[in-house]
C-alpha positions as CSV (number, residue, x, y, z in Angstrom):
1,M,-11.0,19.1,-12.9
2,R,-7.9,19.1,-11.5
3,L,-8.8,16.5,-8.9
4,V,-10.2,14.0,-11.5
5,T,-7.0,14.5,-13.4
6,R,-4.9,13.0,-10.8
7,V,-7.2,10.6,-9.9
8,L,-7.2,9.1,-13.2
9,A,-3.6,9.3,-14.1
10,T,-2.6,7.5,-11.1
11,E,-4.1,4.1,-12.8
12,P,-2.8,2.1,-15.9
13,K,-5.0,2.7,-19.1
14,L,-6.3,-0.7,-20.4
15,M,-6.5,1.0,-23.9
16,A,-2.8,1.3,-23.6
17,D,-2.5,-2.5,-23.9
18,E,-3.7,-3.6,-27.5
19,E,-3.3,-7.4,-26.6
20,A,-4.9,-6.6,-23.0
21,F,-7.8,-4.6,-24.9
22,R,-8.2,-7.5,-27.3
23,S,-8.9,-10.2,-24.1
24,A,-11.2,-7.7,-22.3
25,Y,-13.6,-7.9,-25.7
26,L,-13.1,-10.9,-27.4
27,G,-15.2,-13.7,-26.5
28,R,-16.7,-11.7,-23.4
29,E,-20.3,-12.2,-22.6
30,Y,-22.5,-9.3,-24.3
31,P,-22.2,-6.3,-22.2
32,R,-25.7,-5.2,-19.9
33,P,-26.1,-1.4,-19.6
34,A,-25.8,0.2,-16.6
35,P,-28.5,0.1,-13.8
36,V,-31.0,3.5,-13.9
37,P,-29.2,5.7,-10.7
38,A,-31.7,6.5,-7.9
39,A,-30.8,10.0,-8.4
40,L,-32.0,10.1,-11.9
41,K,-35.0,8.1,-11.0
42,V,-36.0,11.4,-8.6
43,A,-35.8,13.7,-11.2
44,A,-37.3,11.9,-13.9
45,T,-38.8,8.8,-15.3
46,V,-37.2,6.3,-16.9
47,S,-39.0,3.5,-19.5
48,R,-37.6,1.1,-21.2
49,S,-38.7,-0.3,-24.4
50,T,-37.7,-1.9,-27.5
51,F,-37.0,-1.1,-31.5
52,Q,-35.9,-3.9,-33.3
53,G,-35.4,-6.0,-30.9
54,R,-32.7,-3.9,-29.4
55,D,-33.8,-1.9,-25.6
56,V,-34.6,2.3,-25.7
57,F,-34.2,4.1,-22.6
58,T,-36.5,7.4,-22.4
59,V,-35.8,9.9,-20.0
60,T,-38.8,12.2,-19.2
61,P,-38.5,14.9,-16.6
62,R,-41.2,14.5,-14.1
63,D,-41.7,18.0,-13.6
64,A,-42.5,20.5,-16.2
65,G,-39.4,20.0,-19.1
66,S,-39.2,22.1,-21.6
67,P,-40.1,21.1,-25.5
68,W,-37.0,19.7,-26.6
69,Q,-36.3,16.4,-27.2
70,V,-32.9,14.8,-27.2
71,L,-31.6,11.8,-28.8
72,Y,-28.7,10.5,-27.2
73,L,-26.1,8.2,-28.8
74,H,-23.9,7.2,-26.3
75,G,-20.2,6.6,-26.1
76,G,-17.7,3.6,-24.9
77,G,-15.5,3.6,-28.1
78,Y,-18.2,1.2,-29.8
79,V,-17.5,-1.7,-27.4
80,D,-19.1,-0.3,-24.4
81,E,-22.5,0.0,-23.2
82,L,-24.1,2.5,-21.7
83,L,-22.4,2.8,-18.9
84,P,-22.6,5.0,-15.2
85,V,-21.2,8.1,-16.8
86,H,-23.7,8.2,-19.2
87,W,-26.7,8.4,-17.0
88,E,-24.7,11.3,-15.0
89,I,-24.6,13.2,-18.4
90,I,-28.8,12.3,-19.1
91,L,-29.4,13.5,-15.6
92,Q,-27.6,16.7,-16.2
93,L,-29.4,17.5,-19.5
94,V,-32.6,17.1,-17.5
95,R,-31.7,18.9,-14.9
96,H,-30.3,22.3,-17.3
97,I,-32.6,21.9,-19.8
98,G,-35.4,19.4,-18.9
99,A,-35.7,17.6,-22.0
100,T,-37.1,14.3,-23.0
101,V,-33.7,12.2,-23.4
102,T,-34.3,9.3,-25.9
103,V,-31.0,6.8,-25.8
104,P,-31.1,3.7,-28.2
105,L,-28.4,1.0,-27.6
106,Y,-27.2,0.1,-30.8
107,P,-25.1,-3.1,-32.0
108,L,-21.4,-2.8,-30.3
109,A,-18.4,-4.1,-31.4
110,P,-16.4,-6.4,-31.6
111,E,-19.7,-8.6,-32.0
112,H,-20.9,-6.4,-35.0
113,D,-19.6,-3.8,-36.9
114,H,-20.2,0.1,-38.4
115,R,-23.0,-1.7,-40.8
116,V,-25.2,-3.2,-38.3
117,G,-24.8,0.0,-35.4
118,N,-25.1,2.5,-38.1
119,D,-28.4,1.0,-39.8
120,H,-30.2,0.3,-36.5
121,V,-29.9,3.7,-35.3
122,A,-30.8,5.4,-39.1
123,A,-33.6,3.5,-38.6
124,F,-34.6,4.7,-34.9
125,Y,-34.0,7.9,-35.9
126,R,-36.4,7.6,-39.1
127,D,-39.2,6.4,-36.7
128,L,-38.1,8.9,-34.4
129,V,-38.9,12.4,-36.4
130,G,-42.0,10.9,-37.6
131,R,-43.4,11.0,-33.7
132,V,-41.6,14.2,-32.8
133,D,-40.9,17.9,-34.1
134,P,-37.5,18.0,-35.7
135,A,-37.6,21.1,-34.7
136,R,-37.3,20.7,-31.3
137,L,-34.8,17.7,-31.4
138,V,-31.1,17.5,-30.7
139,L,-28.5,14.9,-32.3
140,M,-26.3,14.3,-29.2
141,G,-23.9,11.7,-28.0
142,D,-20.2,11.8,-26.5
143,S,-16.8,10.0,-27.8
144,A,-18.1,7.3,-30.2
145,G,-21.2,7.9,-29.6
146,G,-20.3,12.0,-31.3
147,G,-18.8,10.4,-33.8
148,M,-21.9,8.4,-34.8
149,S,-24.0,11.7,-34.2
150,L,-22.4,13.4,-37.1
151,V,-22.6,9.9,-39.1
152,Q,-26.6,10.2,-38.2
153,A,-27.0,13.9,-39.5
154,M,-24.9,13.0,-42.4
155,R,-27.2,10.0,-43.6
156,A,-30.5,11.7,-42.8
157,R,-29.4,14.2,-44.9
158,D,-28.4,12.0,-47.6
159,A,-31.9,10.6,-47.4
160,G,-33.4,13.5,-47.4
161,L,-35.4,13.0,-43.9
162,P,-36.0,16.0,-41.8
163,L,-32.7,17.4,-39.8
164,P,-32.8,17.7,-36.2
165,A,-32.5,21.4,-34.9
166,R,-29.0,21.1,-33.8
167,V,-26.2,18.5,-33.5
168,V,-24.2,18.7,-29.9
169,L,-21.3,16.2,-29.3
170,F,-18.6,15.8,-26.5
171,A,-15.4,15.0,-27.7
172,P,-16.4,13.2,-30.4
173,W,-14.4,10.5,-32.2
174,V,-14.8,11.6,-35.9
175,N,-11.6,9.5,-37.0
176,V,-10.9,5.9,-35.8
177,L,-7.0,6.6,-37.7
178,P,-5.1,7.7,-35.3
179,V,-3.2,9.6,-37.5
180,N,-3.3,12.9,-37.0
181,P,0.5,14.0,-36.1
182,Q,-0.9,16.0,-32.9
183,I,-1.6,12.8,-30.8
184,A,1.6,11.9,-30.0
185,A,2.3,15.0,-28.1
186,I,-1.4,15.0,-26.1
187,E,-1.1,11.3,-25.2
188,P,1.1,11.2,-22.2
189,R,-1.1,13.8,-20.7
190,D,-4.7,12.3,-21.7
191,P,-5.3,9.9,-18.6
192,V,-8.7,8.2,-20.0
193,L,-7.5,7.3,-24.0
194,A,-4.6,5.7,-25.7
195,V,-3.8,5.4,-29.2
196,P,-3.3,1.1,-29.6
197,G,-6.6,-0.1,-27.8
198,G,-8.6,3.0,-29.4
199,S,-7.1,1.9,-32.9
200,L,-8.1,-1.5,-32.5
201,A,-11.5,-0.8,-31.4
202,G,-11.7,1.4,-34.3
203,R,-10.5,-1.3,-36.8
204,W,-13.3,-4.0,-35.1
205,W,-16.2,-1.3,-35.8
206,A,-14.6,-0.5,-39.2
207,G,-15.4,-4.6,-40.3
208,A,-13.9,-5.4,-43.5
209,D,-14.5,-1.5,-45.0
210,D,-11.6,1.4,-45.4
211,P,-11.9,3.0,-41.8
212,R,-11.5,6.1,-43.5
213,D,-15.4,5.7,-45.0
214,P,-17.5,8.5,-43.9
215,D,-19.8,6.3,-42.1
216,I,-16.8,5.2,-39.8
217,S,-15.2,8.5,-39.5
218,P,-17.1,11.6,-40.8
219,L,-14.4,13.9,-40.6
220,F,-13.6,12.4,-44.2
221,G,-17.2,13.0,-45.0
222,D,-19.0,15.5,-46.5
223,L,-20.1,18.2,-44.1
224,A,-22.0,20.3,-46.4
225,G,-25.8,21.3,-45.2
226,L,-26.1,20.5,-41.6
227,P,-27.3,21.5,-38.8
228,P,-25.5,24.0,-36.3
229,I,-23.3,21.9,-34.8
230,D,-21.6,22.5,-31.3
231,I,-18.6,20.8,-30.2
232,F,-17.4,20.7,-26.3
233,Q,-13.7,19.7,-26.3
234,G,-11.0,19.2,-23.8
235,T,-7.6,19.6,-24.5
236,A,-6.2,16.8,-22.4
237,D,-7.9,14.5,-24.6
238,I,-6.1,12.8,-27.7
239,L,-9.2,13.7,-29.8
240,W,-8.7,17.0,-29.3
241,P,-7.0,17.7,-32.3
242,D,-9.7,15.8,-35.1
243,S,-12.4,18.0,-33.0
244,L,-10.7,21.2,-34.1
245,L,-9.6,19.8,-37.7
246,I,-13.0,18.9,-38.4
247,A,-14.5,22.1,-37.1
248,E,-12.1,23.8,-39.3
249,R,-13.6,21.5,-42.6
250,I,-17.0,22.4,-41.4
251,R,-16.7,26.2,-41.6
252,E,-15.0,25.6,-45.2
253,V,-18.3,24.4,-46.5
254,G,-20.3,26.6,-45.0
255,G,-21.3,25.4,-42.3
256,V,-21.9,26.8,-38.4
257,V,-19.8,24.8,-35.8
258,N,-19.0,26.0,-32.5
259,L,-15.6,24.5,-30.8
260,Y,-15.7,25.4,-27.0
261,E,-12.0,24.1,-26.2
262,Y,-11.5,24.0,-22.1
263,D,-7.9,23.9,-21.5
264,D,-6.7,20.8,-19.4
265,A,-10.1,19.3,-19.2
266,I,-10.0,15.6,-20.1
267,H,-11.8,13.4,-22.2
268,V,-16.0,13.8,-22.3
269,F,-15.4,16.1,-19.1
270,V,-19.1,16.7,-19.0
271,A,-19.4,13.5,-17.2
272,A,-17.3,14.8,-14.3
273,T,-20.7,17.0,-13.5
274,F,-19.6,18.6,-10.1
275,T,-16.4,20.4,-12.6
276,P,-17.0,24.3,-13.2
277,E,-16.1,23.3,-16.5
278,A,-18.9,20.8,-16.9
279,R,-21.2,22.9,-15.6
280,A,-20.4,25.8,-18.1
281,A,-21.3,23.2,-21.0
282,Y,-24.3,22.8,-19.7
283,A,-24.9,26.1,-19.2
284,Q,-23.9,26.7,-22.6
285,I,-26.2,24.1,-24.1
286,A,-29.1,25.6,-22.4
287,A,-28.3,29.1,-23.7
288,A,-28.0,27.6,-27.3
289,L,-31.3,26.2,-27.1
290,D,-33.3,28.6,-24.8
291,S,-33.6,26.8,-22.0
292,P,-32.7,27.8,-18.9
293,Q,-32.5,25.4,-15.9
294,V,-35.5,23.9,-15.4
295,S,-37.3,24.4,-12.2
296,I,-37.7,20.8,-10.3
297,G,-38.9,20.0,-6.6
298,R,-36.6,21.0,-3.9
299,G,-36.4,17.8,-2.8
300,T,-35.6,16.6,-6.3
301,Q,-32.9,19.8,-6.8
302,V,-31.3,18.7,-3.4
303,V,-30.9,14.9,-4.5
304,T,-30.0,15.6,-8.0
305,N,-27.1,18.6,-7.4
306,P,-23.9,18.0,-8.7
307,S,-21.9,18.7,-5.9
308,V,-24.1,16.8,-3.4
309,M,-24.1,13.9,-5.5
310,F,-19.8,14.2,-5.6
311,S,-19.5,14.2,-2.5
312,R,-22.0,11.8,-1.1
313,A,-21.1,9.2,-3.5
314,L,-17.4,9.4,-4.6
315,A,-16.1,7.3,-1.2
316,T,-18.2,4.3,-2.9
317,R,-17.4,5.0,-6.2
318,L,-14.1,4.7,-6.1
319,V,-13.5,2.0,-3.0
320,E,-16.5,-0.4,-4.7
321,R,-15.9,0.2,-8.2
322,S,-14.0,2.4,-11.1
323,T,-14.8,5.9,-11.1
324,P,-17.2,6.1,-14.5
325,W,-14.2,8.6,-15.8
326,I,-12.2,5.6,-15.9
327,N,-14.9,2.8,-17.3
328,H,-15.5,5.4,-20.2
329,M,-13.9,3.9,-23.2
330,G,-13.3,0.8,-21.5
331,A,-10.3,1.9,-19.4
332,R,-10.9,-0.9,-16.9
333,A,-8.2,0.1,-14.2
334,R,-9.8,0.0,-10.9
335,V,-9.3,2.0,-7.9
336,E,-8.5,0.6,-4.7
337,L,-9.4,3.0,-1.7
338,A,-10.5,0.8,0.6
339,S,-7.9,1.3,3.4
340,R,-8.8,4.7,3.5
341,R,-12.2,4.6,4.1
342,A,-12.4,5.0,7.5
343,R,-10.9,8.9,6.8
344,L,-14.0,9.8,4.6
345,P,-16.2,12.3,6.5
346,W,-19.2,10.3,5.2
347,P,-20.9,7.5,5.6
């Protein structure tokens, strides 16, 4: 994790400059999802369908999987489409729990607000629970997708729909208002997120509504009667204080919540899949679901092993584009390492 933090810390954060962040998103060409990586195609079949005119990806393990279904809502500050970082997380879910992972693409801000985005996902959830066993369904998301996952669980409860067996959140964005007094002390050591751009993205998502609306910031909602919730949170992340707060509020209303804190881990650290912290998180999820790592073919296992993938792909990622962790939440800074290519020990 220290290596990842050092790399990220050398780069400027787009989110630190509100005007730069605004310019990067207003009037843009609507983003497309990142292409499916080759390693995931080896481990799983990836099909693409549509729901109400928007894409849905379904990732199914090629070898014997588990009975678990995951509805995954991707992060990106509600402004970014499915990124390479999200495919890496999905690949590890296939490896560790053998789940079939369904990823609906939802309407993004600033082109849309929370009403359109949440209504789309709620309709998809209603359709999904009519096709799969809710007792084997996990609602999961990272960052903004983590906040949305909690919103969708609350909506399903209020609508009288079957609830998922579990909700798993990676560094969830549960309050789009950066008002927690502990944020200021953490922001200087958070290499990914910053308040100015994040606050703007939150306002775009809120649209004309109060950002404290539970459909926008679930921290302010009714947290009773929800399935067991697991939160995986790094402490070098400005969202950490609100993860602490929402865990406390869930317990206060009698809910079951497990908050796993990782010292000095960055925002959505599970995307740095080669790190001990990420491996521990995926192992914990597998244990909670009573789903040991799936037995996959040896060739597939070698290709999709995080250490192998990282050692072979790091050069390309750093030289040719920003790393997945920098891409996350729209932090657009580029890592320029072309001059170091000759010193790298792999092609």
